[in-house]
The first five atom37 places (N, CA, C, CB, O) and aatype in JSON, in Angstrom:
{
  "aatype": [19, 12, 3, 13, 5, 13, 12, 7, 7, 15, 12, 7, 15, 19, 19, 7, 6, 11, 9, 16, 1, 10, 9, 6, 18, 0, 16, 2, 1, 15, 9, 14, 19, 9, 9, 19, 4, 0, 15, 7, 7, 0, 1, 12, 5, 6, 7, 15, 10, 15, 10, 12, 5, 12, 0, 11, 9, 15, 15, 0, 10, 18, 2, 18, 5, 15, 11, 11, 11, 10, 13, 18, 19, 15, 9, 10, 16, 15, 14, 16, 16, 7, 7, 19, 16, 0, 15, 13, 7, 12, 10, 7, 3, 19, 9, 9, 0, 6, 14, 2, 0, 18, 19, 0, 13, 0],
  "atom_mask": [
    [1, 1, 1, 1, 1],
    [1, 1, 1, 1, 1],
    [1, 1, 1, 1, 1],
    [1, 1, 1, 1, 1],
    [1, 1, 1, 1, 1],
    [1, 1, 1, 1, 1],
    [1, 1, 1, 1, 1],
    [1, 1, 1, 0, 1],
    [1, 1, 1, 0, 1],
    [1, 1, 1, 1, 1],
    [1, 1, 1, 1, 1],
    [1, 1, 1, 0, 1],
    [1, 1, 1, 1, 1],
    [1, 1, 1, 1, 1],
    [1, 1, 1, 1, 1],
    [1, 1, 1, 0, 1],
    [1, 1, 1, 1, 1],
    [1, 1, 1, 1, 1],
    [1, 1, 1, 1, 1],
    [1, 1, 1, 1, 1],
    [1, 1, 1, 1, 1],
    [1, 1, 1, 1, 1],
    [1, 1, 1, 1, 1],
    [1, 1, 1, 1, 1],
    [1, 1, 1, 1, 1],
    [1, 1, 1, 1, 1],
    [1, 1, 1, 1, 1],
    [1, 1, 1, 1, 1],
    [1, 1, 1, 1, 1],
    [1, 1, 1, 1, 1],
    [1, 1, 1, 1, 1],
    [1, 1, 1, 1, 1],
    [1, 1, 1, 1, 1],
    [1, 1, 1, 1, 1],
    [1, 1, 1, 1, 1],
    [1, 1, 1, 1, 1],
    [1, 1, 1, 1, 1],
    [1, 1, 1, 1, 1],
    [1, 1, 1, 1, 1],
    [1, 1, 1, 0, 1],
    [1, 1, 1, 0, 1],
    [1, 1, 1, 1, 1],
    [1, 1, 1, 1, 1],
    [1, 1, 1, 1, 1],
    [1, 1, 1, 1, 1],
    [1, 1, 1, 1, 1],
    [1, 1, 1, 0, 1],
    [1, 1, 1, 1, 1],
    [1, 1, 1, 1, 1],
    [1, 1, 1, 1, 1],
    [1, 1, 1, 1, 1],
    [1, 1, 1, 1, 1],
    [1, 1, 1, 1, 1],
    [1, 1, 1, 1, 1],
    [1, 1, 1, 1, 1],
    [1, 1, 1, 1, 1],
    [1, 1, 1, 1, 1],
    [1, 1, 1, 1, 1],
    [1, 1, 1, 1, 1],
    [1, 1, 1, 1, 1],
    [1, 1, 1, 1, 1],
    [1, 1, 1, 1, 1],
    [1, 1, 1, 1, 1],
    [1, 1, 1, 1, 1],
    [1, 1, 1, 1, 1],
    [1, 1, 1, 1, 1],
    [1, 1, 1, 1, 1],
    [1, 1, 1, 1, 1],
    [1, 1, 1, 1, 1],
    [1, 1, 1, 1, 1],
    [1, 1, 1, 1, 1],
    [1, 1, 1, 1, 1],
    [1, 1, 1, 1, 1],
    [1, 1, 1, 1, 1],
    [1, 1, 1, 1, 1],
    [1, 1, 1, 1, 1],
    [1, 1, 1, 1, 1],
    [1, 1, 1, 1, 1],
    [1, 1, 1, 1, 1],
    [1, 1, 1, 1, 1],
    [1, 1, 1, 1, 1],
    [1, 1, 1, 0, 1],
    [1, 1, 1, 0, 1],
    [1, 1, 1, 1, 1],
    [1, 1, 1, 1, 1],
    [1, 1, 1, 1, 1],
    [1, 1, 1, 1, 1],
    [1, 1, 1, 1, 1],
    [1, 1, 1, 0, 1],
    [1, 1, 1, 1, 1],
    [1, 1, 1, 1, 1],
    [1, 1, 1, 0, 1],
    [1, 1, 1, 1, 1],
    [1, 1, 1, 1, 1],
    [1, 1, 1, 1, 1],
    [1, 1, 1, 1, 1],
    [1, 1, 1, 1, 1],
    [1, 1, 1, 1, 1],
    [1, 1, 1, 1, 1],
    [1, 1, 1, 1, 1],
    [1, 1, 1, 1, 1],
    [1, 1, 1, 1, 1],
    [1, 1, 1, 1, 1],
    [1, 1, 1, 1, 1],
    [1, 1, 1, 1, 1],
    [1, 1, 1, 1, 1]
  ],
  "atom_positions": [
    [[5.18, 3.41, 6.66], [4.22, 2.02, 6.02], [3.21, 1.22, 6.8], [5.15, 0.85, 5.6], [3.24, 0.91, 7.99]],
    [[2.26, 0.94, 5.84], [1.26, -0.05, 6.5], [1.66, -1.5, 6.16], [-0.29, 0.22, 5.98], [2.36, -1.84, 5.21]],
    [[1.18, -2.22, 7.01], [1.36, -3.78, 6.86], [0.34, -4.65, 6.71], [1.97, -4.3, 7.87], [-0.05, -5.33, 7.65]],
    [[-0.3, -4.73, 5.27], [-1.36, -5.65, 5.07], [-1.52, -7.16, 5.59], [-1.43, -5.7, 3.83], [-2.59, -7.74, 5.7]],
    [[-0.38, -7.62, 5.86], [-0.54, -8.96, 6.81], [-0.65, -8.71, 8.25], [0.68, -9.93, 6.67], [-0.58, -9.73, 8.93]],
    [[-0.76, -7.87, 8.72], [-1.35, -7.65, 10.13], [-2.89, -7.09, 10.07], [-0.37, -6.54, 10.97], [-3.23, -6.0, 9.62]],
    [[-3.64, -8.01, 10.59], [-4.92, -7.39, 10.58], [-5.42, -6.88, 9.27], [-4.9, -6.34, 11.47], [-6.48, -6.29, 9.46]],
    [[-5.02, -6.89, 7.89], [-5.65, -6.64, 6.9], [-4.76, -5.14, 6.56], [0.0, 0.0, 0.0], [-4.95, -4.59, 5.47]],
    [[-3.87, -4.57, 7.47], [-3.27, -3.42, 7.64], [-4.18, -2.35, 7.9], [0.0, 0.0, 0.0], [-3.86, -1.23, 7.52]],
    [[-5.75, -2.61, 8.74], [-6.3, -2.0, 9.06], [-6.01, -1.08, 10.13], [-6.96, -2.55, 9.06], [-5.29, -1.32, 11.1]],
    [[-6.86, 0.37, 9.79], [-6.35, 1.4, 10.87], [-7.57, 1.7, 12.13], [-5.95, 2.96, 9.98], [-8.77, 1.97, 12.06]],
    [[-6.49, 1.49, 13.43], [-7.24, 1.41, 14.51], [-6.75, 2.59, 15.21], [0.0, 0.0, 0.0], [-5.89, 3.35, 14.77]],
    [[-7.51, 2.73, 16.57], [-6.83, 3.79, 17.36], [-5.2, 3.98, 17.48], [-7.32, 3.58, 18.65], [-4.79, 5.14, 17.52]],
    [[-4.51, 3.18, 17.53], [-2.73, 3.19, 17.35], [-2.16, 3.51, 16.52], [-2.07, 2.2, 17.37], [-1.14, 4.18, 16.69]],
    [[-2.63, 3.14, 15.2], [-2.2, 3.28, 14.1], [-2.62, 4.67, 13.71], [-2.59, 2.24, 13.29], [-1.88, 5.25, 12.91]],
    [[-3.75, 5.33, 14.16], [-4.01, 6.49, 13.95], [-3.3, 7.57, 14.76], [0.0, 0.0, 0.0], [-2.93, 8.67, 14.36]],
    [[-3.21, 7.18, 15.68], [-2.4, 7.92, 16.57], [-0.69, 8.06, 16.31], [-2.67, 7.25, 17.89], [0.02, 9.02, 16.61]],
    [[-0.36, 6.97, 15.74], [1.14, 7.04, 15.25], [1.2, 7.88, 14.12], [1.77, 5.66, 14.85], [2.0, 8.81, 13.97]],
    [[0.09, 7.42, 13.14], [0.24, 8.66, 12.12], [-0.08, 9.9, 12.42], [-0.46, 8.53, 11.05], [0.82, 10.69, 12.13]],
    [[-0.66, 10.19, 12.7], [-1.15, 11.88, 13.59], [0.15, 12.31, 14.19], [-2.48, 11.76, 15.18], [0.64, 13.31, 13.66]],
    [[0.74, 11.82, 15.08], [2.3, 12.13, 15.87], [3.17, 12.31, 14.66], [3.01, 10.71, 16.96], [3.88, 13.31, 14.58]],
    [[3.15, 11.08, 13.4], [4.48, 11.16, 12.66], [4.14, 12.87, 11.72], [4.73, 9.4, 11.41], [4.99, 13.54, 11.15]],
    [[2.81, 13.17, 11.82], [2.4, 14.26, 10.94], [2.74, 15.44, 11.68], [0.89, 14.23, 10.54], [3.32, 16.44, 11.26]],
    [[2.28, 15.21, 12.91], [2.56, 16.28, 13.85], [4.13, 16.91, 13.8], [2.24, 15.67, 15.28], [4.46, 18.06, 13.53]],
    [[4.93, 15.84, 14.11], [6.65, 15.64, 14.24], [7.1, 16.49, 12.81], [7.28, 13.59, 14.19], [7.85, 17.46, 12.87]],
    [[6.72, 16.13, 11.92], [7.07, 16.86, 10.38], [6.6, 17.82, 10.47], [6.64, 16.34, 9.06], [7.51, 18.64, 10.48]],
    [[5.57, 18.36, 10.55], [4.9, 19.83, 11.06], [5.45, 20.45, 11.52], [4.02, 19.98, 11.8], [5.36, 21.59, 11.08]],
    [[6.43, 20.26, 12.75], [7.24, 21.0, 13.84], [8.2, 21.06, 13.2], [7.5, 20.48, 15.2], [8.63, 22.22, 13.14]],
    [[8.98, 20.09, 12.49], [9.91, 20.16, 11.95], [10.18, 20.75, 10.42], [10.17, 19.13, 12.16], [11.25, 20.84, 9.81]],
    [[9.15, 21.04, 10.09], [8.99, 21.5, 8.43], [9.81, 20.61, 7.38], [9.59, 23.15, 8.19], [10.69, 21.01, 6.61]],
    [[9.32, 19.29, 7.52], [10.06, 18.39, 6.71], [8.97, 17.52, 5.97], [11.1, 17.51, 7.6], [7.84, 17.45, 6.46]],
    [[9.28, 16.88, 4.87], [8.16, 16.18, 4.13], [7.68, 15.14, 4.62], [8.43, 15.81, 2.95], [8.22, 14.72, 5.65]],
    [[6.71, 14.52, 4.14], [5.9, 13.33, 4.42], [5.69, 12.37, 3.59], [4.81, 13.6, 4.72], [5.02, 12.62, 2.58]],
    [[6.21, 11.06, 3.79], [5.75, 10.32, 2.64], [5.21, 8.98, 3.48], [7.04, 10.03, 1.4], [5.88, 8.57, 4.43]],
    [[3.88, 8.26, 3.05], [3.21, 7.41, 3.85], [3.04, 6.54, 2.81], [1.99, 7.89, 4.61], [2.71, 7.1, 1.77]],
    [[3.16, 5.32, 2.73], [3.22, 3.96, 1.91], [1.99, 3.31, 2.54], [4.73, 2.97, 2.09], [2.12, 2.81, 3.66]],
    [[0.72, 3.26, 1.9], [-0.61, 2.63, 2.2], [-0.8, 1.08, 1.8], [-1.67, 3.45, 1.45], [-0.83, 0.71, 0.63]],
    [[-0.92, 0.22, 2.87], [-1.79, -0.94, 2.21], [-2.78, -1.5, 3.46], [-0.68, -2.32, 1.56], [-2.51, -2.17, 4.46]],
    [[-4.07, -0.92, 2.96], [-4.99, -1.21, 3.88], [-6.47, -1.79, 3.87], [-5.03, -0.25, 4.35], [-7.21, -1.14, 3.14]],
    [[-6.93, -2.62, 4.36], [-8.13, -2.58, 4.24], [-9.03, -2.05, 4.91], [0.0, 0.0, 0.0], [-10.07, -2.65, 5.19]],
    [[-8.78, -0.83, 5.26], [-9.46, 0.52, 6.02], [-9.65, 0.65, 7.11], [0.0, 0.0, 0.0], [-8.67, 0.29, 7.77]],
    [[-10.8, 1.16, 7.93], [-11.06, 1.21, 9.28], [-10.88, -0.22, 9.99], [-12.44, 1.76, 9.45], [-10.98, -1.18, 9.22]],
    [[-10.61, -0.52, 11.5], [-10.73, -1.54, 12.05], [-11.83, -1.68, 12.56], [-9.95, -1.73, 12.72], [-12.02, -1.12, 13.64]],
    [[-12.75, -2.35, 12.04], [-14.09, -2.5, 12.5], [-14.35, -2.7, 14.15], [-14.63, -3.7, 11.75], [-15.26, -2.25, 14.85]],
    [[-13.33, -3.44, 14.44], [-13.42, -4.2, 15.73], [-13.0, -3.05, 16.87], [-12.34, -5.63, 15.72], [-12.82, -3.31, 18.06]],
    [[-12.9, -1.96, 16.38], [-12.69, -0.79, 17.41], [-13.79, 0.23, 17.25], [-11.23, -0.04, 17.21], [-13.73, 1.38, 17.69]],
    [[-14.82, -0.29, 16.56], [-16.2, 0.69, 16.34], [-15.8, 1.92, 15.95], [0.0, 0.0, 0.0], [-15.16, 2.14, 14.92]],
    [[-16.15, 2.76, 16.75], [-16.26, 4.43, 16.25], [-14.85, 5.19, 16.53], [-17.57, 5.36, 17.24], [-14.52, 6.33, 16.2]],
    [[-14.16, 4.23, 17.21], [-12.88, 4.82, 17.52], [-12.02, 4.72, 16.59], [-12.32, 4.36, 18.57], [-11.17, 5.61, 16.67]],
    [[-11.83, 3.85, 15.55], [-11.23, 3.53, 14.47], [-11.57, 4.92, 13.39], [-11.77, 1.99, 14.01], [-10.74, 5.67, 12.88]],
    [[-13.01, 4.98, 13.27], [-13.56, 6.02, 12.55], [-13.02, 7.44, 12.75], [-14.87, 6.0, 12.82], [-12.8, 8.31, 11.91]],
    [[-12.86, 7.43, 14.06], [-12.51, 8.82, 14.38], [-11.24, 9.05, 13.89], [-12.55, 9.14, 15.8], [-11.22, 10.25, 13.61]],
    [[-9.92, 8.43, 13.58], [-9.01, 8.34, 12.95], [-8.71, 9.27, 11.72], [-9.06, 7.24, 12.76], [-7.81, 10.06, 11.43]],
    [[-9.67, 8.89, 11.21], [-9.77, 9.43, 9.91], [-9.78, 10.75, 10.03], [-10.86, 9.0, 9.19], [-8.86, 11.41, 9.56]],
    [[-10.85, 11.32, 10.7], [-10.82, 13.01, 10.92], [-9.6, 13.49, 11.53], [-11.99, 13.56, 11.91], [-9.1, 14.59, 11.3]],
    [[-9.06, 12.45, 12.46], [-7.89, 13.34, 13.14], [-6.74, 13.07, 12.38], [-7.56, 13.01, 14.72], [-5.94, 13.95, 12.72]],
    [[-6.13, 12.23, 11.4], [-5.49, 12.4, 10.53], [-5.57, 13.11, 9.4], [-5.33, 11.64, 10.36], [-4.46, 13.35, 8.95]],
    [[-6.57, 13.61, 8.69], [-7.07, 14.7, 7.9], [-7.17, 16.01, 8.66], [-8.39, 14.34, 7.35], [-7.22, 17.05, 8.01]],
    [[-7.2, 16.04, 9.88], [-7.19, 17.31, 10.4], [-5.5, 17.46, 10.3], [-7.97, 17.43, 12.0], [-4.97, 18.05, 9.36]],
    [[-5.03, 17.08, 10.97], [-3.46, 16.74, 10.96], [-2.92, 17.48, 9.56], [-3.13, 14.87, 10.94], [-2.44, 18.61, 9.45]],
    [[-3.11, 16.62, 8.67], [-2.99, 16.93, 7.33], [-2.87, 18.28, 6.59], [-3.91, 16.43, 6.9], [-2.09, 18.79, 5.78]],
    [[-4.2, 18.68, 7.35], [-4.69, 19.99, 6.88], [-3.68, 21.3, 7.17], [-6.09, 20.22, 7.6], [-3.3, 22.22, 6.46]],
    [[-3.35, 20.8, 9.01], [-2.67, 21.81, 9.44], [-1.24, 21.81, 8.64], [-2.58, 21.72, 10.95], [-0.64, 22.88, 8.63]],
    [[-0.6, 20.62, 7.94], [0.57, 20.22, 7.8], [0.51, 20.88, 5.85], [0.75, 18.3, 8.33], [1.28, 21.67, 5.32]],
    [[-0.14, 20.5, 5.53], [-0.33, 20.74, 4.25], [-0.78, 22.74, 4.04], [-1.65, 19.47, 3.8], [0.04, 23.55, 3.62]],
    [[-2.18, 23.09, 4.43], [-2.51, 24.28, 4.05], [-2.21, 25.48, 4.91], [-3.71, 24.21, 3.82], [-2.38, 26.64, 4.53]],
    [[-1.68, 25.08, 6.24], [-1.14, 26.19, 6.93], [0.44, 26.28, 7.13], [-1.78, 26.2, 8.21], [1.03, 27.34, 7.38]],
    [[0.9, 25.36, 7.03], [2.54, 25.13, 6.96], [2.95, 25.22, 5.34], [3.03, 23.42, 7.66], [3.97, 25.86, 5.1]],
    [[2.31, 24.69, 4.36], [2.78, 24.54, 2.83], [3.8, 23.47, 2.93], [3.45, 25.96, 2.11], [4.85, 23.58, 2.3]],
    [[3.55, 22.44, 3.66], [4.79, 21.19, 3.64], [4.09, 20.37, 2.55], [5.07, 20.12, 5.32], [2.95, 20.54, 2.12]],
    [[5.07, 19.38, 2.13], [4.83, 18.32, 0.94], [4.54, 17.14, 1.68], [6.13, 18.06, -0.13], [5.15, 16.9, 2.72]],
    [[3.54, 16.26, 1.15], [3.09, 15.15, 1.39], [2.78, 14.21, 0.15], [2.06, 15.39, 2.13], [1.91, 14.35, -0.7]],
    [[3.65, 13.31, 0.27], [3.47, 11.95, -0.84], [2.66, 10.72, -0.27], [5.05, 11.25, -1.27], [2.91, 10.14, 0.78]],
    [[1.79, 10.49, -1.02], [0.91, 9.2, -0.71], [1.18, 7.94, -1.86], [-0.82, 9.69, -0.76], [0.86, 7.96, -3.04]],
    [[1.89, 6.85, -1.09], [1.93, 5.7, -1.99], [0.73, 4.68, -1.91], [3.2, 4.97, -1.72], [0.39, 4.15, -0.86]],
    [[0.25, 4.51, -2.88], [-0.82, 3.39, -2.72], [-0.35, 2.23, -3.17], [-2.08, 3.62, -3.43], [0.38, 2.06, -4.15]],
    [[-0.83, 1.32, -2.37], [-0.15, -0.28, -2.56], [-0.95, -1.07, -2.37], [0.95, -0.78, -1.71], [-1.6, -0.8, -1.36]],
    [[-1.39, -2.4, -3.08], [-2.32, -3.07, -3.43], [-2.55, -3.77, -2.15], [-2.08, -3.82, -4.6], [-1.48, -4.14, -1.66]],
    [[-3.66, -4.09, -1.4], [-4.63, -3.0, -1.52], [-4.81, -1.91, -0.75], [-5.66, -3.41, -1.51], [-4.24, -2.02, 0.34]],
    [[-5.51, -0.68, -0.94], [-5.65, 0.32, -0.18], [-7.01, 0.64, -0.29], [-4.78, 1.32, -0.45], [-7.25, 0.91, -1.47]],
    [[-8.0, 0.73, 0.43], [-9.21, 0.46, 0.76], [-9.9, 1.22, 1.94], [-9.2, -0.8, 0.94], [-9.28, 1.64, 2.92]],
    [[-11.35, 1.36, 1.73], [-11.87, 2.1, 2.73], [-11.46, 3.28, 3.45], [0.0, 0.0, 0.0], [-11.3, 4.3, 2.79]],
    [[-11.25, 3.33, 4.84], [-11.23, 4.69, 5.47], [-9.8, 4.99, 5.29], [0.0, 0.0, 0.0], [-9.48, 5.98, 5.94]],
    [[-8.88, 4.48, 4.66], [-7.48, 5.22, 4.58], [-7.54, 5.68, 3.18], [-6.07, 4.24, 4.9], [-6.82, 6.64, 2.89]],
    [[-8.34, 5.1, 2.16], [-8.42, 5.64, 0.73], [-9.3, 6.49, 1.35], [-8.9, 4.72, -0.65], [-8.46, 7.39, 1.35]],
    [[-10.27, 7.02, 1.9], [-11.27, 8.18, 1.93], [-10.7, 9.31, 2.71], [-12.64, 7.77, 2.57], [-11.2, 10.43, 2.62]],
    [[-9.38, 9.0, 3.7], [-8.97, 9.72, 4.23], [-7.31, 10.54, 3.41], [-9.02, 8.98, 5.49], [-7.19, 11.25, 2.41]],
    [[-6.25, 9.98, 4.46], [-5.12, 10.47, 3.88], [-4.29, 9.61, 2.93], [-4.36, 10.86, 4.86], [-3.08, 9.8, 2.81]],
    [[-4.85, 8.77, 2.33], [-4.6, 7.85, 1.04], [-4.88, 8.96, -0.02], [0.0, 0.0, 0.0], [-3.82, 9.4, -0.46]],
    [[-5.99, 9.53, -0.57], [-6.01, 10.59, -1.25], [-5.89, 11.98, -0.66], [-7.01, 10.48, -1.86], [-6.6, 12.86, -1.15]],
    [[-5.28, 12.2, 0.08], [-4.71, 14.0, 0.37], [-3.12, 14.35, -0.23], [-4.56, 14.37, 2.42], [-2.57, 15.45, -0.32]],
    [[-2.73, 13.31, -0.51], [-1.26, 13.71, -0.79], [-1.45, 15.14, -1.6], [0.0, 0.0, 0.0], [-2.52, 15.61, -2.0]],
    [[-0.09, 15.71, -1.73], [0.05, 16.66, -2.82], [0.55, 15.54, -4.12], [1.31, 18.02, -2.36], [-0.08, 15.55, -5.18]],
    [[1.48, 14.78, -3.96], [1.63, 13.82, -4.9], [1.2, 12.31, -4.75], [2.87, 13.85, -5.14], [1.66, 11.65, -3.82]],
    [[0.38, 11.82, -5.59], [-0.34, 10.35, -5.1], [0.16, 9.43, -5.88], [-1.94, 10.21, -5.2], [-0.13, 9.55, -7.07]],
    [[0.78, 8.58, -5.58], [1.49, 7.14, -6.39], [1.06, 6.14, -6.21], [2.75, 6.74, -6.17], [1.28, 5.68, -5.09]],
    [[0.25, 5.3, -7.15], [0.17, 4.01, -7.08], [0.94, 2.85, -7.74], [-0.83, 3.9, -7.32], [1.39, 3.05, -8.87]],
    [[1.14, 1.76, -7.2], [1.95, 0.65, -8.02], [1.06, -0.18, -8.94], [2.69, -0.4, -7.03], [-0.01, -0.65, -8.57]],
    [[1.44, -0.29, -9.84], [1.0, -0.81, -10.97], [-0.18, -1.75, -10.71], [2.08, -1.44, -11.64], [-0.01, -2.77, -10.04]],
    [[-1.05, -1.51, -11.09], [-2.23, -2.78, -11.21], [-2.9, -2.82, -9.74], [-1.45, -4.54, -11.6], [-3.6, -3.8, -9.47]],
    [[-2.71, -1.64, -8.64], [-3.03, -1.45, -7.21], [-4.57, -1.74, -7.02], [-2.65, 0.05, -6.72], [-5.22, -1.1, -7.84]],
    [[-5.24, -2.4, -6.3], [-6.35, -2.46, -5.84], [-6.63, -0.93, -5.23], [-6.39, -3.64, -4.9], [-5.74, -0.58, -4.46]],
    [[-7.47, -0.14, -5.39], [-7.82, 0.93, -5.0], [-9.14, 1.62, -4.89], [-7.22, 1.44, -5.5], [-9.57, 2.32, -5.8]],
    [[-9.93, 1.37, -3.51], [-11.14, 1.54, -3.77], [-11.5, 2.35, -2.34], [-11.9, 0.14, -4.16], [-10.7, 2.69, -1.47]],
    [[-12.83, 2.53, -2.35], [-13.86, 3.21, -1.19], [-15.45, 2.9, -1.69], [-13.6, 5.15, -1.08], [-15.91, 3.33, -2.75]],
    [[-15.97, 2.33, -1.02], [-17.21, 1.82, -0.96], [-18.25, 3.07, -0.04], [-17.05, 0.23, -0.21], [-19.44, 2.85, 0.15]]
  ]
}
């Protein structure tokens, strides 16, 4: 679960590493993944490190979904924007959004 109250729920290197490890853990144990997103996007204070998290998480999800054929549910809460939307937010096998959620990518 991402928390918009802390730095706008932005995704930096620590968040990216934790989500990647979560996906790898689930891949190794063949268990489903549910991620609740509430994010303002990539953490710009970290520069390119935060942007690389998008590719890192997407790569882990590719292995999880395509190679292992496991189930990923993405729950979008308001707001879910930017790099989170562009990467793992929209990669779920099932994508659920709360009513009237602000979901965007520019």
